N, C-alpha and C positions, 0 to 999 in steps of 0.2 A: 249131438243136436246142434244145429247152426245157431249162432248168436243173432238175435234180431234187434239189437239196440238201435242200429241206424234206421231200420224200418219203423220201430216204435217212435223214434224221435220225429221222423217225417210225418207220421200220422198225427202226433200231438201238435206239431206245427201247423199242419193243414187244418185241424179242428179249430185251433185258436184263430188262425187267419180268416176262417170262414164262419166264425161264430156258431160252431156246431158243438153241441154238448155230447159228452160220452154217453149219457142216457139216451139221446136221440140215435146215436150211432148203434148202440146196443140194441135198441128196438128194431132198427133196420135189419140187423143180422139175427134177430130172434134169440137174443141171449140176455142175461141179466147185466145190469149196469156194473155190479160188483165184479163179475167175471171179466168183463171187458176192461174195467179199470185195473184189475190185477194183471191182465195180459200186457196192457200198455205200460204199466209201472215195472214190469219184469218180475213181479212177485210170483207169478205162475209161469213156469217154463216147462211146457210139455208139448207133445205133438199137436194137440188141439189148439194150443195158444199160437204155435207157429203157423198152422193152417189159417187161423183167423187173421193174423197179422198179414200174411202173404195175400190172402183174399182181399182185404181192405186196400192194400197197396195196389193190387191189380185193378180192382173195381174203380178206384179213384185216380188211377194212372199216376202214381206218386214216385215211380222209379226214376 
């Protein structure tokens, strides 16, 4: 499974710079705050986590 640390860091930096909470982002993607928080922290590393990280990067054009 590919490592997503760079993507996770880009997302966290974007959220911080734009004053967006993890809870708000989780709501936008129809998931729990805890799941998204685990994905962004790297505590959950599975195909679903990778898909969510890649989707957020794509949606917000963070590449």
